[in-house]
C-alpha positions in Angstrom: -5.7 -18.4 -11.6 -5.7 -17.2 -8.2 -5.8 -13.4 -7.3 -2.6 -13.9 -5.2 -1.1 -15.5 -7.9 -2.0 -12.8 -10.5 -0.7 -10.1 -7.8 2.6 -12.0 -7.4 3.1 -12.3 -10.9 2.1 -8.4 -11.3 4.8 -7.5 -8.4 7.5 -9.6 -9.9 7.1 -7.8 -13.4 9.2 -4.7 -14.4 5.9 -2.7 -14.2 5.0 -4.0 -11.2 8.6 -2.9 -9.4 8.2 0.3 -10.8 4.8 0.7 -8.9 6.1 -0.8 -5.8 9.1 1.6 -6.1 6.7 4.6 -6.8 4.6 3.6 -3.5 7.4 3.2 -1.3 8.5 6.6 -2.4 5.2 8.1 -1.8 5.0 6.7 1.4 8.0 7.6 2.8 7.2 11.4 2.4 6.1 12.6 6.0 3.1 14.5 4.4 2.1 11.5 2.5 2.5 9.3 5.5 0.2 11.5 7.6 -2.2 11.2 4.8 -2.0 7.6 4.7 -2.3 7.2 8.8 -5.5 9.4 8.5 -7.0 6.9 6.0 -6.2 3.9 8.0 -7.3 5.5 11.2 -10.8 6.0 9.2 -11.0 2.7 8.2 -9.5 0.7 11.4 -9.8 3.0 13.9 -7.2 4.7 16.0 -6.4 1.3 17.7 -5.8 -0.4 14.5 -8.4 -2.9 15.1 -11.1 -3.4 12.4 -14.7 -2.4 13.5 
């Protein structure tokens, strides 16, 4: 089974939907959004392109 298929199966399961809802809630908080943006900028650079 491919990794994508496993991820898709998990995302459509009740447990997967719960995790996705929690992630959306976390990401919508302004403080957490800033943390996410900081990590993203560290990984990909300020312009959003990979190094």
